[in-house]
VOSE-419545 format. One line per field, with one value per atom (N, C-alpha, C): z, y, x; residue in one letter; residue number from 0. Coordinates in pm, whole numbers, plus 50000, padded with zeros to 5 digits. Each point is the difference from the previous one (the first is absolute). Example, Ala and Ser with C-alpha at 12.3 -4.5 7.8 and 13.67 -1.06 7.14 Angstrom:
<rs>
pz (50780  50000  50000  49928  50006  50073);
py (49431  50119  50120  50105  50119  50109);
px (51319  49911  50090  49965  50082  49923);
code (A  A  A  S  S  S);
pos (0  0  0  1  1  1);
</rs>
This chain:
<rs>
pz (15163  50097  50114  49967  50101  49996  50116  50005  50003  49884  49985  49977  50070  49992  49968  49940  49983  50138  50025  50129  49993  50093  50008  50059  49923  50050  50129  50035  50126  50119  49973  50106  50076  50115  50083  49928  49981  49931  50094  50131  50096  49972  49966  49969  49878  49899  49883  50039  50081  50043  50081  50087  50079  49911  49899  49906  49919  49957  49924  50084  50130  50090  50015  49992  50007  49871  49891  49869  49957  50050  49949  50112  49982  50095  49999  49882  49985  49979  50099  49987  50002  49936  50003  50127  50066  50119  49958  50097  49972  49936  50045  49945  49854  49969  49861  49910  50047  49922  49981  50105  49992  49894  49999  49902  49859  49984  49869  49947  50086  49956  49979  50052  49981  49859  49929  49863  49909  49915  49918  49902  49962  49904  50065  50133  50072  50032  50006  50042  50069  50083  50081  50006  49992  50025  50119  50085  50121  50036  50084  50057  50139  50096  50133  50000  49901  49995  49894  49935  49898  49941  49929  49928  49889  49905  49890  49987  49978  49973  49860  49920  49863  49967  49888  49952  49848  49942  49856  49974  49912  49959  49861  49918  49867  49914  50019  49920  50042  50113  50053  50144  50037  50136  50067  50132  50076  50127  50027  50129  50097  50104  50098  50109  50038  50096  49992  50028  50016  50127  50097  50128  50026  50022  50035  50125  50103  50126  49974  50070  49976  50003  50093  50010  49884  49922  49889  49864  49997  49874  49936  49867  49925  49983  50034  49993  49895  49927  49895  50037  50124  50040  49927  49992  49929  49856  49934  49862  49992  50092  50000  50021  50092  50022  49875  49939  49879  49887  49986  49895  50018  50124  50027  49961  50036  49967  49850  49930  49854  49936  50043  49944  50021  50118  50028  49911  49979  49913  49858  49952  49866  49995  50105  50007  49998  50060  50004  49876  49902  49872  49988  50093  49990  49890  49929  49893  50045  50116  50053  50151  50066  50144  50029  50096  50038  50148  50037  50141  50011  50122  50029  50092  49978  50083  50029  50122  50036  49913  49949  49913  50075  50132  50081  50061  49938  50051  49896  49993  49894  50007  50119  50011  49937  50032  49943  49849  49958  49855  49926  50058  49936  49994  50108  50001  49887  49989  49898  49859  49981  49868  49960  50096  49973  49955  50032  49957  49873  49948  49875  50013  50121  50017  49946  49929  49942  50039  50018  50037  49888  50041  49904  50050  50118  50055  50137  50059  50134  50077  50131  50089  50097  49993  50087  50144  50091  50145  50040  49939  50023  50135  50038  50128  50095  50090  50101  49940  49891  49935  49899  49996  49903  49872  49889  49871  49982  49921  49966  49850  49956  49859  49982  49891  49962  49904  50033  49918  49938  49882  49928  49953  50007  49949  49903  49876  49905  50038  50000  50037  49870  49975  49872  49954  50091  49960  49937  50025  49952  49905  49954  49909  49862  49934  49866  49898);
py (79782  50050  49901  49873  49896  49909  49960  49903  49861  49937  49868  49900  49889  49899  49863  49917  49859  49937  49915  49933  49867  49977  49874  49894  49894  49897  49933  50013  49942  50093  50121  50097  49964  50060  49982  50057  49919  50045  50058  50001  50052  50145  50090  50138  50009  49917  50000  49949  49895  49945  50103  50074  50103  50108  50040  50101  49944  49876  49936  49996  49974  49992  50136  50108  50134  50031  49938  50033  49910  49876  49903  49922  49973  49917  49856  49949  49863  50006  50049  50023  49870  50006  49888  50012  49887  50001  49984  50011  49994  49868  49889  49869  49990  50050  49997  50083  50116  50084  49933  49939  49932  49889  49923  49893  50056  50107  50062  50053  50067  50063  49901  49880  49897  49942  50018  49948  50075  49929  50066  50103  49987  50093  50126  50005  50114  50106  50123  50110  50107  50078  50101  50126  50114  50129  50060  50070  50054  50138  50063  50132  49990  50079  49988  50011  50070  50017  49916  49907  49919  49894  49908  49898  49940  49940  49930  49863  49898  49864  49963  49950  49960  49872  49942  49883  49997  49931  49981  49851  49951  49859  49989  49918  49975  50124  50098  50121  50101  49974  50093  50034  50121  50045  50023  49993  50022  50077  50103  50068  49919  49948  49918  50086  50105  50095  50131  50107  50133  50056  50030  50053  50134  50102  50133  50043  50039  50043  50113  49999  50102  50143  50033  50136  50038  49902  50026  49997  49971  49990  50138  49997  50123  50087  49948  50078  49947  49895  49946  49877  49954  49883  49875  49979  49882  49997  50113  50011  49967  50055  49974  49852  49936  49857  49920  50034  49930  50019  50120  50024  49913  49982  49909  49857  49957  49863  49980  50100  49992  49992  50084  50000  49865  49942  49868  49893  50006  49904  50009  50122  50017  49941  50026  49948  49847  49940  49853  49942  50084  49953  49985  50054  49990  50091  49951  50077  50072  49961  50062  49982  50088  49991  50002  49918  49989  50030  50037  50014  49999  49980  50012  50120  50072  50115  49997  50033  50003  50099  49958  50088  50124  49991  50112  50080  49996  50072  50103  50115  50097  50058  50016  50056  49905  49871  49903  49987  49999  49990  50118  50120  50118  49990  49951  49980  49908  49886  49902  50053  50066  50056  50104  50078  50101  49942  49874  49931  49919  50001  49931  49864  49957  49873  50015  49899  50002  49874  50009  49882  49895  49874  49889  49889  50016  49897  50040  49908  50024  49868  50012  49885  50032  49921  50021  49965  50085  49978  49964  50064  49969  50049  50120  50060  50006  49904  50000  50036  49936  50024  50113  50079  50109  49951  50041  49963  50069  49937  50058  50010  50100  50013  49942  49929  49954  50104  50054  50103  49948  50052  49959  50123  49991  50102  49934  50047  49952  50068  49922  50053  50035  50129  50048  49937  49974  49944  49862  49936  49863  49983  50112  49991  49958  49916  49959  50057);
px (61973  49906  49981  49977  49984  50121  50048  50108  49939  49996  49941  50113  49992  50105  49942  50082  49962  50002  49903  49991  50074  50089  50073  49907  49969  49908  50044  50128  50048  49973  49953  49973  49873  49984  49881  49878  49898  49879  49895  50027  49902  49961  50095  49959  49908  50026  49912  49861  49996  49871  49922  50068  49933  49942  50074  49950  49883  50009  49892  49872  50015  49884  49931  50075  49942  49922  50041  49943  49884  49997  49902  49933  49872  49926  50052  50030  50052  50151  50070  50143  50080  50116  50094  50083  50022  50085  50146  50090  50143  50040  49942  50034  49956  49882  49951  50090  50039  50090  50136  50051  50129  49994  49893  49983  49991  49921  49984  50132  50076  50123  50114  49986  50102  49996  49889  49988  50097  50072  50102  49943  49874  49942  49941  49998  49940  50105  49954  50086  49916  50067  49933  50084  49931  50061  49928  50077  49938  50051  49923  50024  49937  50040  49938  49847  49943  49855  49930  50072  49933  50090  49936  50076  49913  50068  49934  50066  49917  50050  49952  50093  49968  50075  49964  50073  49993  50097  50008  50013  49914  50007  49939  50060  49945  49985  50088  49996  49895  49933  49900  50032  49964  50021  49865  50001  49877  50034  49921  50008  49917  50062  49928  49936  50070  49943  50076  49929  50056  49939  50084  49952  50066  49918  50050  49924  50074  49939  49900  49887  49898  50053  50090  50051  50092  50046  50091  49930  49874  49927  49980  49995  49977  50123  50117  50124  50097  49960  50085  50079  49992  50077  49953  49870  49949  50048  49994  50048  50149  50078  50145  50030  49929  50019  49964  49887  49958  50100  50054  50099  50124  50042  50114  49965  49878  49958  49989  49948  49988  50137  50092  50136  50068  49980  50060  49937  49869  49933  50055  50020  50059  50140  50080  50136  50000  49898  49990  49933  49968  49949  49851  49924  49854  49948  49900  49938  49874  49949  49878  49999  49926  49982  49851  49957  49860  49983  49878  49963  49848  49952  49858  49982  49891  49967  49850  49963  49859  49924  49886  49921  49952  49992  49956  50114  50118  50117  50045  49930  50031  50141  50056  50135  50102  49990  50094  49978  49875  49971  50061  49992  50058  50152  50061  50145  50042  49934  50037  49973  49889  49968  50105  50046  50101  50133  50024  50122  49978  49877  49972  49934  49967  49929  49858  49953  49866  49925  49868  49921  49999  50017  49994  49908  49943  49912  49951  49924  49945  49997  50003  49987  49886  49895  49884  50034  49958  50014  50144  50097  50142  50050  49960  50041  49881  49991  49892  49865  49968  49872  50000  50105  50009  50066  49943  50059  50134  50085  50130  50012  50070  50036  50139  50021  50132  50055  50116  50062  50129  50032  50121  50076  50131  50089  50096  50003  50103  50130  50105  50132  50074  50021  50051  50129  50092  50128  49987  49887  49983  49882  49941  49887  50050  49922  50041  49906);
code (M  M  M  F  F  F  E  E  E  I  I  I  R  R  R  A  A  A  F  F  F  D  D  D  P  P  P  A  A  A  S  S  S  D  D  D  T  T  T  A  A  A  P  P  P  L  L  L  A  A  A  A  A  A  L  L  L  H  H  H  A  A  A  V  V  V  C  C  C  F  F  F  D  D  D  D  D  D  A  A  A  W  W  W  D  D  D  A  A  A  A  A  A  S  S  S  L  L  L  R  R  R  T  T  T  M  M  M  L  L  L  A  A  A  A  A  A  P  P  P  E  E  E  A  A  A  Y  Y  Y  T  T  T  F  F  F  H  H  H  H  H  H  P  P  P  D  D  D  G  G  G  F  F  F  V  V  V  V  V  V  A  A  A  R  R  R  V  V  V  A  A  A  G  G  G  G  G  G  E  E  E  A  A  A  E  E  E  I  I  I  L  L  L  T  T  T  L  L  L  A  A  A  V  V  V  A  A  A  P  P  P  Q  Q  Q  A  A  A  R  R  R  G  G  G  K  K  K  G  G  G  L  L  L  G  G  G  R  R  R  A  A  A  L  L  L  L  L  L  C  C  C  E  E  E  A  A  A  I  I  I  A  A  A  K  K  K  A  A  A  E  E  E  Q  Q  Q  L  L  L  G  G  G  A  A  A  G  G  G  A  A  A  M  M  M  F  F  F  L  L  L  E  E  E  V  V  V  G  G  G  S  S  S  G  G  G  N  N  N  P  P  P  A  A  A  A  A  A  R  R  R  A  A  A  L  L  L  Y  Y  Y  A  A  A  G  G  G  L  L  L  G  G  G  F  F  F  A  A  A  P  P  P  V  V  V  G  G  G  A  A  A  R  R  R  K  K  K  A  A  A  Y  Y  Y  Y  Y  Y  R  R  R  G  G  G  Q  Q  Q  D  D  D  A  A  A  L  L  L  V  V  V  L  L  L  R  R  R  L  L  L  S  S  S  L  L  L  P  P  P  A  A  A  N  N  N  M  M  M  S  S  S);
pos (0  0  0  1  1  1  2  2  2  3  3  3  4  4  4  5  5  5  6  6  6  7  7  7  8  8  8  9  9  9  10  10  10  11  11  11  12  12  12  13  13  13  14  14  14  15  15  15  16  16  16  17  17  17  18  18  18  19  19  19  20  20  20  21  21  21  22  22  22  23  23  23  24  24  24  25  25  25  26  26  26  27  27  27  28  28  28  29  29  29  30  30  30  31  31  31  32  32  32  33  33  33  34  34  34  35  35  35  36  36  36  37  37  37  38  38  38  39  39  39  40  40  40  41  41  41  42  42  42  43  43  43  44  44  44  45  45  45  46  46  46  47  47  47  48  48  48  49  49  49  50  50  50  51  51  51  52  52  52  53  53  53  54  54  54  55  55  55  56  56  56  57  57  57  58  58  58  59  59  59  60  60  60  61  61  61  62  62  62  63  63  63  64  64  64  65  65  65  66  66  66  67  67  67  68  68  68  69  69  69  70  70  70  71  71  71  72  72  72  73  73  73  74  74  74  75  75  75  76  76  76  77  77  77  78  78  78  79  79  79  80  80  80  81  81  81  82  82  82  83  83  83  84  84  84  85  85  85  86  86  86  87  87  87  88  88  88  89  89  89  90  90  90  91  91  91  92  92  92  93  93  93  94  94  94  95  95  95  96  96  96  97  97  97  98  98  98  99  99  99  100  100  100  101  101  101  102  102  102  103  103  103  104  104  104  105  105  105  106  106  106  107  107  107  108  108  108  109  109  109  110  110  110  111  111  111  112  112  112  113  113  113  114  114  114  115  115  115  116  116  116  117  117  117  118  118  118  119  119  119  120  120  120  121  121  121  122  122  122  123  123  123  124  124  124  125  125  125  126  126  126  127  127  127  128  128  128  129  129  129  130  130  130  131  131  131  132  132  132  133  133  133  134  134  134  135  135  135  136  136  136  137  137  137  138  138  138  139  139  139  140  140  140  141  141  141  142  142  142  143  143  143);
</rs>
């Protein structure tokens, strides 16, 4: 349904930064994204209307950001991007995936819950004074 591709870390990060700026008040700039994506444990999947950045280290994966353009929300793109990131984490041997989500973001919380992420903690005032929930997903291929 969506043409999602792995992002080459050597590519220009300006389009990703522009999309991130449309989605978040505290957006990452192109230089920050370039630095993040240069790390060997980081990976990114993208589509013209969205992208996800994740990393795997120590047998655990983390979603660092998921950005979907406002006009593309609610159509399954976020889910498709997350599924690519989850599959890559499993391929890299992660046993679980974590992320933070704003407690006041019901659409994102529903997306993550629909994929099996469950709350395991909280971070007070994590997003501009808003609390965040820490969510965890067990990765079936690596469950013991």
